[in-house]
C-alpha positions in Angstrom: 0.0 0.0 0.0 1.4 3.4 -1.0 1.5 6.4 1.4 1.2 9.9 -0.1 2.1 13.3 1.2 -0.5 15.8 0.1 0.4 19.5 -0.6 -2.3 22.1 -1.3 -1.8 25.2 -3.5 -2.5 28.1 -1.3 -4.2 30.3 -3.9 -6.5 27.5 -5.1 -7.1 25.2 -2.1 -8.8 22.6 -4.4 -5.5 22.0 -6.3 -3.6 19.2 -4.6 -0.3 17.5 -5.4 0.1 14.0 -4.0 3.7 12.8 -3.7 4.5 9.2 -2.9 6.3 9.1 0.4 9.2 7.3 -1.1 9.7 9.9 -3.8 11.5 13.3 -3.7 9.2 16.3 -3.4 9.2 18.1 -6.7 11.0 21.5 -6.8 7.8 23.4 -7.6 6.4 22.4 -4.3 9.3 23.8 -2.4 8.2 27.4 -3.0 5.9 29.4 -0.7 2.8 28.8 -2.9 2.3 25.3 -1.6 1.7 24.0 1.9 1.8 20.5 3.4 -1.7 19.3 4.1 -1.6 15.7 5.3 -0.3 12.2 4.8 -2.8 9.6 3.4 -2.8 5.9 2.4 -4.6 4.3 -0.5 -6.9 2.8 2.1 -8.2 5.9 3.6 -8.0 9.6 4.5 -7.7 10.7 0.9 -9.7 13.8 -0.2 -12.8 13.4 -2.4 -11.6 13.2 -6.0 -8.4 11.2 -5.2 -8.0 8.4 -7.7 -5.7 5.7 -6.4 -4.9 4.2 -9.9 -4.1 7.7 -11.3 -2.0 8.4 -8.2 0.0 5.1 -8.7 0.6 5.8 -12.4 1.5 9.5 -11.7 3.9 8.5 -9.0 5.6 6.0 -11.3 5.8 8.3 -14.3 6.3 11.7 -12.8 7.0 11.3 -9.1 3.7 13.1 -8.2 0.0 13.2 -9.0 -1.9 16.5 -9.4 -5.6 16.5 -8.7 -8.5 18.8 -8.1 -10.5 17.9 -5.0 -14.1 18.6 -4.2 -15.6 20.0 -1.0 -15.6 17.6 1.8 
């Protein structure tokens, strides 16, 4: 089971970047525009709109997965 660190874009709180915990955080996240939100597993705690298959593929191909969440 993969564990992801979620980062939210401060100006658009529905824009989230999920980074697998075993991957390096992308450089664009290091700026002040993003903030750490939480750590989630594929099994639970993910925001509405999180697609585990897309996250797995994004993590393998890019090292991250960008998504737009919905109100919880």
